[in-house]
DRENKOL-295662 format. One line per field, with one value per residue (C-alpha): x, y, z; residue in three letters; residue number from 1. Coordinates in Angstrom, 3 decimals, m for minus. Each point is the difference from the previous one (the first is absolute). Layout:
X <- (X/...) .
Y <- (Y/...) .
Z <- (Z/...) .
aa <- (ALA/...) .
i <- (NUM/...) .
//
This chain:
X <- (m4.320/m1.257/3.340/1.591/2.298/m2.574/m0.159/3.833/0.396/m2.062/2.271/1.572/m0.412/0.070/m0.463/m1.315/m2.625/0.236/3.656/m0.608/m2.783/0.730/m1.514/m3.408/0.256/0.353/3.259/m0.187/0.881/2.791/m2.507/m2.237/2.966/1.128/m3.394/m0.267/3.482/m0.312/m3.465/1.435/2.969/m2.373/m2.347/3.019/1.217/m3.380/m0.457/3.746/m0.304/m3.392/0.495/3.547/m1.522/m2.964/2.547/1.421/m3.373/m0.831/3.070/m0.484/m3.507/0.884/2.727/m2.320/m2.589/2.726/m0.540/2.824/0.987/0.255/3.137/1.939/3.034/3.345/m0.947/m3.402/1.621/2.553/m2.752/m2.492/1.398/m0.177/m3.685/m0.670/1.525/m1.902/m3.250/0.684/0.947/m3.114/m2.257/1.874/m0.804/m3.701/m0.424/1.649/m2.103/m3.406/m2.586/1.337/m3.769/m0.918/3.238/m0.447/m3.548/1.113/2.787/m2.240/m2.356/2.948/1.475/m3.225/m0.423/3.497/m0.159/m3.254/1.595/3.191/m1.858/m2.210/3.056/1.355/m3.251/m0.995/2.254/m1.154/m3.739/0.395/1.192/m3.025/m2.850/m2.702/m3.024/m1.536/0.461/3.214/m0.735/2.925/m0.219/2.064/m0.061/1.350/m0.043/1.168/0.075/m0.186/m1.353/1.451/3.646/0.235/m1.562/2.121/m0.417/0.009/m1.059/0.084/m0.748/m1.144/m1.453/m2.715/m2.270/2.578/2.087/m3.062/m0.280/3.598/m0.555/m3.097/1.983/2.870/m2.696/m1.060/3.530/0.145/m3.287/1.371/3.066/m2.007/m2.342/2.160/3.571/0.875/3.750/m0.928/m1.797/3.016/2.362/m2.198/0.252/3.711/0.839/m2.013/1.763/3.429/m0.780/m1.104/2.827/2.539/m1.675/m0.339/2.991/2.664/3.610/1.733/3.365/1.877/2.289/m3.420/m1.073/3.256/m0.331/m3.530/0.715/3.199/m1.784/m2.878/2.646/1.227/m3.648/m1.029/2.959/m0.426/m3.722/m0.119/3.181/0.515/m3.420/m3.434/m1.769/m0.276/m1.259/m2.307/m1.669/m0.262/m1.803/m2.476/m0.591/m3.156/0.145/0.835/3.651/1.486/m0.532/m0.901/m0.228/m0.951/2.518/m2.682/m1.929/0.630/m1.661/m2.718/m0.899/m1.075/m0.890/3.930/1.235/3.728/1.320/3.417/0.037/2.006/m0.337/m0.897/3.127/2.097/m1.714/m0.407/3.380/2.106/m2.886/0.238/3.737/m0.439/m2.663/2.560/2.352/m2.662/m0.525/3.656/m0.079/m2.842/1.910/2.769/m2.356/1.675/m2.934/2.061/m1.160/3.383/0.133/m3.627/0.492/3.163/m1.883/m2.692/2.381/1.788/m3.435/m0.700/3.302/m0.248/m3.477/0.901/3.030/m2.127/m2.391/2.971/1.547/m3.215/m0.878/3.560/0.243/m3.791/0.022/m1.726/2.473/0.145/m0.519/1.785/3.124/0.261/m2.109/1.838/3.547/m1.085/m2.538/2.694/3.109/m0.905/m1.240/2.661/2.523/m1.313/0.145/3.566/0.840/m1.800/1.803/m3.407/0.414/0.172/m3.071/m2.109/1.236/m0.745/m3.354/m2.873/m3.787/m0.865/3.065/m0.316/m0.047/m3.211/m1.596/0.715/m1.398/m3.250/m0.137/0.346/m2.589/m2.469/0.700/m0.460/m3.179/m1.229/0.732/m1.713/m3.249/0.131/0.041/m2.840/m2.158/0.597) .
Y <- (5.976/m0.385/m0.526/3.400/2.218/0.162/m3.689/m0.504/2.539/m2.410/m2.828/m2.071/2.631/m3.211/m3.739/m0.627/2.231/m1.890/0.838/3.670/0.175/m2.863/1.412/m1.114/m3.093/m3.558/m1.310/m2.315/m3.575/m1.384/m2.075/3.067/2.101/m2.860/m0.320/3.826/0.571/m3.005/1.244/3.383/m1.401/m2.146/2.974/2.149/m2.517/m0.536/3.471/0.151/m3.311/0.536/3.549/m0.691/m2.404/2.342/2.792/m2.178/m0.408/3.678/1.088/m2.551/1.187/3.632/m0.626/m2.242/2.903/2.449/1.883/1.901/m1.432/2.614/m0.684/1.686/1.973/0.082/3.677/m1.003/m2.855/2.280/2.538/m2.421/m0.169/3.765/0.052/m2.959/1.892/3.099/m1.990/m1.859/3.208/1.582/m2.668/0.203/3.584/m0.508/m2.597/2.388/2.849/m1.385/m2.609/m3.547/m1.143/2.128/m0.606/m3.803/0.295/1.760/m2.563/m2.948/1.166/0.582/m3.278/m1.711/1.149/m0.796/m3.416/m0.919/0.744/m1.737/m3.231/0.187/0.153/m3.074/m1.957/0.923/m2.543/m2.711/0.866/m0.019/m3.695/m1.106/m1.745/2.425/0.193/2.954/1.841/1.869/3.516/2.301/3.882/2.826/3.133/3.234/3.319/3.214/3.641/2.979/m0.001/m0.272/0.407/0.795/m3.324/m1.873/m3.641/m0.498/m3.649/m2.688/m3.422/m3.371/m2.516/m2.726/m1.645/m2.312/3.045/1.503/m3.409/0.385/3.606/m1.092/m2.626/2.384/2.553/m2.803/m0.086/3.721/0.295/m2.636/2.063/3.211/m1.639/m2.115/1.063/m3.642/m1.058/m2.445/2.537/2.442/m2.803/m0.590/3.675/0.127/m3.171/1.465/3.255/m1.698/m2.260/2.930/2.149/m2.687/m0.531/3.604/1.775/m0.568/0.524/0.142/m0.849/m1.760/3.251/1.881/m2.651/0.347/3.718/m0.261/m2.628/1.714/3.193/m1.661/m1.923/3.332/1.517/m3.090/0.175/3.660/0.048/m3.058/0.522/3.796/1.230/m1.298/1.139/m3.413/m1.715/2.828/0.098/m3.998/m0.041/2.891/m1.165/m2.274/m1.276/m3.323/0.981/m2.866/m3.731/m1.163/m3.358/m0.690/m1.446/m1.306/m1.760/m3.306/1.183/2.489/m1.229/2.556/2.545/0.272/3.561/m0.305/0.713/m0.345/1.920/0.716/3.085/m0.197/2.078/m2.926/m2.222/2.343/1.680/m3.271/m1.586/2.275/m0.548/m3.905/0.419/1.756/m2.868/m2.455/2.135/m0.134/m3.764/m0.166/2.365/m2.556/m2.640/m2.891/m1.298/0.764/2.321/m0.078/3.750/0.165/m2.878/1.624/3.033/m1.893/m1.904/3.188/1.618/m3.007/0.225/3.725/m0.181/m2.881/2.051/3.053/m2.136/m1.650/3.342/1.616/m2.866/0.065/3.754/0.423/3.139/0.861/m0.467/1.676/m3.181/1.576/0.307/m3.864/m0.627/2.525/m1.311/m3.665/0.724/2.084/m1.843/m3.732/0.122/2.217/m2.139/m3.017/2.031/0.754/m3.595/m1.113/2.793/1.681/3.092/2.251/m1.699/0.712/3.546/0.789/m1.582/2.281/m0.878/2.650/1.112/3.535/m1.457/m1.814/3.050/1.942/m2.941/0.088/3.612/m0.109/m2.701/2.037/3.168/m1.945/m1.467/3.414/1.351/m2.959/0.758/3.586/m0.825/m2.497/2.617/2.567) .
Z <- (m4.235/3.520/1.483/m0.681/2.073/2.880/0.027/m0.106/2.782/2.342/m0.894/2.781/2.835/1.992/m0.580/3.313/1.645/3.256/0.499/m0.645/2.746/2.076/3.204/0.698/m2.373/1.015/m1.239/m3.228/0.346/m2.083/m1.899/m0.740/m1.169/m2.137/m1.768/m0.434/m1.457/m2.276/m1.216/m0.736/m1.889/m2.185/m0.509/m1.115/m2.382/m1.841/m1.544/m1.201/m1.628/m1.577/m0.861/m1.664/m2.442/m0.562/m0.655/m2.783/m1.660/0.450/m1.667/m2.998/m0.470/m0.068/m2.716/m2.107/0.265/m1.158/3.250/1.647/3.300/2.865/2.057/2.703/m1.117/1.956/0.823/1.372/1.949/1.688/0.896/1.243/3.444/0.330/m1.047/2.076/3.122/m0.776/m0.165/3.193/1.896/m1.436/1.371/3.367/0.306/m1.113/2.875/2.323/m0.479/m1.216/1.408/m0.759/m0.143/m2.896/m2.001/0.381/m0.995/m3.324/m0.459/0.580/m2.729/m2.308/0.423/m0.131/m3.511/m1.005/1.594/m1.708/m3.270/0.860/0.977/m3.101/m2.344/1.482/0.035/m3.555/m1.717/2.428/m0.484/m3.874/0.252/1.757/m2.055/m1.302/2.260/m1.901/m3.190/0.103/m1.651/m0.712/0.906/m1.041/2.157/m1.411/1.690/m1.659/0.671/m2.517/m3.463/m3.417/m0.367/3.690/1.070/2.373/1.044/3.645/0.363/m2.675/1.789/m1.514/2.440/0.021/2.571/1.305/0.814/1.824/1.954/1.165/1.047/2.078/1.791/0.558/1.499/2.302/1.543/0.015/2.177/2.235/0.674/0.351/2.606/2.046/m0.841/0.405/m0.387/m2.669/m2.202/0.620/m1.266/m3.115/m0.803/0.772/m2.163/m2.774/0.149/m0.043/m2.915/m1.982/0.847/m0.960/m3.199/m1.088/1.519/m2.724/0.508/m3.339/0.902/2.959/0.408/0.577/2.513/1.870/0.258/1.263/2.578/1.094/0.629/2.027/1.933/1.437/0.220/2.067/2.493/0.551/0.444/2.298/2.079/m0.350/1.005/1.353/m3.132/m1.744/2.998/1.017/m3.497/m0.182/3.313/m0.918/m3.578/m0.094/m3.470/m1.716/m0.828/2.016/0.410/3.529/1.720/3.730/2.228/2.354/m2.714/1.731/3.220/m1.278/m3.567/m2.547/2.810/0.793/0.104/0.959/m3.588/m1.594/m3.223/m3.132/m1.983/m3.837/m0.809/1.094/m2.536/m2.945/m0.167/m0.097/m1.932/m2.992/m0.237/0.198/m2.715/m2.214/0.505/m1.147/m3.157/m0.434/0.191/m2.416/m2.620/m0.061/m1.383/1.627/2.113/3.159/2.827/1.722/1.027/1.084/2.405/1.123/0.758/1.576/2.261/1.001/0.968/2.112/1.741/0.590/1.482/2.283/1.096/0.863/2.060/1.848/0.816/1.044/2.359/1.444/0.580/0.846/m2.329/m3.382/m2.865/m3.333/m2.015/m3.149/1.949/m0.315/m3.260/m2.308/0.367/m0.465/m2.810/m2.003/1.040/m0.370/m3.631/m1.206/1.718/m1.937/m3.136/0.667/0.601/m3.261/m2.055/m0.672/1.977/m3.208/m1.255/2.985/0.480/m3.735/m0.086/m0.673/m0.003/m2.533/m1.880/m1.412/m3.742/1.108/1.441/m3.135/m2.205/2.247/m0.432/m3.831/m0.189/1.801/m2.037/m3.160/1.279/0.868/m3.435/m1.550/2.124/m0.907/m3.654/0.281/1.925/m2.714) .
aa <- (MET/ALA/ASN/SER/GLU/ALA/ASP/VAL/SER/MET/GLU/ASN/ALA/THR/LEU/ASN/GLU/THR/LEU/ALA/ASN/ALA/THR/GLY/ARG/ILE/PRO/SER/THR/PRO/GLU/GLY/MET/ALA/VAL/ALA/TYR/SER/SER/LEU/LEU/ILE/MET/ALA/LEU/LEU/PRO/ILE/PHE/VAL/GLY/SER/PHE/ARG/SER/VAL/LYS/PHE/LEU/LYS/ASP/ARG/LYS/LEU/ASN/GLY/GLU/ALA/VAL/GLU/THR/MET/SER/SER/LYS/ASP/ALA/ALA/MET/PHE/PRO/VAL/TYR/ALA/SER/ALA/ALA/LEU/PHE/GLY/ILE/TYR/LEU/VAL/PHE/LYS/PHE/PHE/SER/LYS/GLU/TYR/ILE/ASN/LEU/LEU/LEU/THR/PHE/TYR/PHE/PHE/CYS/LEU/GLY/VAL/LEU/ALA/ILE/ALA/HIS/ILE/LEU/SER/PRO/ILE/VAL/HIS/LYS/LEU/PRO/ASP/ILE/PHE/THR/ASN/VAL/PRO/TYR/HIS/MET/ILE/PHE/THR/GLN/GLY/GLU/GLY/GLU/GLN/LYS/GLU/GLU/ILE/VAL/ASN/GLN/GLU/PHE/ASP/ARG/LYS/ASP/LEU/LEU/ALA/LEU/VAL/VAL/SER/ALA/GLY/PHE/GLY/ILE/TRP/TYR/LEU/VAL/GLN/LYS/HIS/TRP/ILE/ALA/ASN/ASN/VAL/PHE/GLY/LEU/ALA/PHE/SER/VAL/ASN/ALA/VAL/GLU/PHE/LEU/GLN/LEU/ASN/THR/VAL/ILE/THR/GLY/CYS/ILE/LEU/LEU/GLY/GLY/LEU/PHE/PHE/TYR/ASP/ILE/PHE/TRP/VAL/PHE/GLY/THR/ASP/VAL/MET/VAL/THR/VAL/ALA/LYS/SER/PHE/GLU/ALA/PRO/ILE/LYS/LEU/VAL/PHE/PRO/GLN/ASP/LEU/LEU/GLU/ASN/GLY/LEU/ALA/ALA/ASN/ASN/PHE/ALA/MET/LEU/GLY/LEU/GLY/ASP/ILE/VAL/ILE/PRO/GLY/ILE/PHE/ILE/ALA/LEU/LEU/LEU/ARG/PHE/ASP/VAL/SER/LYS/LYS/THR/ASN/SER/HIS/LEU/TYR/PHE/TYR/CYS/GLY/PHE/PHE/ALA/TYR/ILE/SER/GLY/LEU/VAL/THR/THR/ILE/GLY/VAL/MET/HIS/PHE/TYR/LYS/HIS/ALA/GLN/PRO/ALA/LEU/LEU/TYR/LEU/VAL/PRO/MET/CYS/ILE/GLY/PHE/PRO/LEU/PHE/VAL/ALA/LEU/ILE/ARG/GLY/GLU/ILE/LYS/ASP/ILE/LEU/LYS/TYR/GLU/ASP/SER/PRO/GLU/GLY/THR/LYS/HIS/GLU/ALA/ASP/ASN/GLU/GLU/SER/ILE/LYS/GLU/GLU/SER/ASP/GLU/LYS/LYS/SER/LYS) .
i <- (1/2/3/4/5/6/7/8/9/10/11/12/13/14/15/16/17/18/19/20/21/22/23/24/25/26/27/28/29/30/31/32/33/34/35/36/37/38/39/40/41/42/43/44/45/46/47/48/49/50/51/52/53/54/55/56/57/58/59/60/61/62/63/64/65/66/67/68/69/70/71/72/73/74/75/76/77/78/79/80/81/82/83/84/85/86/87/88/89/90/91/92/93/94/95/96/97/98/99/100/101/102/103/104/105/106/107/108/109/110/111/112/113/114/115/116/117/118/119/120/121/122/123/124/125/126/127/128/129/130/131/132/133/134/135/136/137/138/139/140/141/142/143/144/145/146/147/148/149/150/151/152/153/154/155/156/157/158/159/160/161/162/163/164/165/166/167/168/169/170/171/172/173/174/175/176/177/178/179/180/181/182/183/184/185/186/187/188/189/190/191/192/193/194/195/196/197/198/199/200/201/202/203/204/205/206/207/208/209/210/211/212/213/214/215/216/217/218/219/220/221/222/223/224/225/226/227/228/229/230/231/232/233/234/235/236/237/238/239/240/241/242/243/244/245/246/247/248/249/250/251/252/253/254/255/256/257/258/259/260/261/262/263/264/265/266/267/268/269/270/271/272/273/274/275/276/277/278/279/280/281/282/283/284/285/286/287/288/289/290/291/292/293/294/295/296/297/298/299/300/301/302/303/304/305/306/307/308/309/310/311/312/313/314/315/316/317/318/319/320/321/322/323/324/325/326/327/328/329/330/331/332/333/334/335/336/337/338/339/340/341/342/343/344/345/346/347/348/349/350/351/352/353/354/355/356/357/358/359/360/361/362/363/364/365/366/367/368/369/370/371/372/373/374) .
//
């Protein structure tokens, strides 16, 4: 997925670029700051809400198709902050010893390709609901390498003309970003990355989620408060891995350039945990989304706290310092009060039995296909 370790390493290096380099900038007005922070809050909530419900559908579709669901194990969650730290420090060294211009040129092309695909994935269901204005012809693209028994399938993709239309529209946003690097185009890419990440990055259990968020809690504090690595990389990294909104929008309109910003990691990391809470709600089949809304409210509280502390101390804050305790603590406290703490801790998206059943069904299907071919 687009938001991998490199993306997470860029998370919340700062929420407010103006506060990090205030010299030479005109101070923001209270009204402008209120508009900017409110907009960032709304933009952060949208991908979590949309991505969470899409993750439910994604998991359901995979199970209906008998496909194994790739999830993060507890060991992977524990090691993730280590990998993210190595990636972050590696990028820091690259920017220290090589030209930022050429590195960012390469990154721009990379994120352009990923962004176009991410937007197309979101637009495709919408485009398919539109009235037919042309004959929708299906296509099936297969790439293989080797011959005979050594033949290996590289690409097996089915699509149609409406998917191509979504791809063309997405490419338009991509070209806009390449040519102008406009903050709105940046945000379109960032929102697309966040929605796809929350949809596809599956935490299997709440315990795994707690391990992941707990590790990144300390990761964030160390790299923001302990060193200049996070802030340096964030300032050097020219890619749509953050959402931005101008604090001088009221004065300068769309040409404004005094930005407040929020790293995508501050959206995706809590977002995949909140999506897990929604899937737990759905598994109970009570038509209640209590734990999802608890996590959602906790995220709002944590982000508002981050903005408030940052504004008060005039210093960049590691948002996960405030988001992680609230996003984990509040839903678990509610579960404890309701006597459902064991249920929520034992919940698994894809129990081992389900995985074995899927594997058995797949092996039976392969044996049947081999018999037919003979």
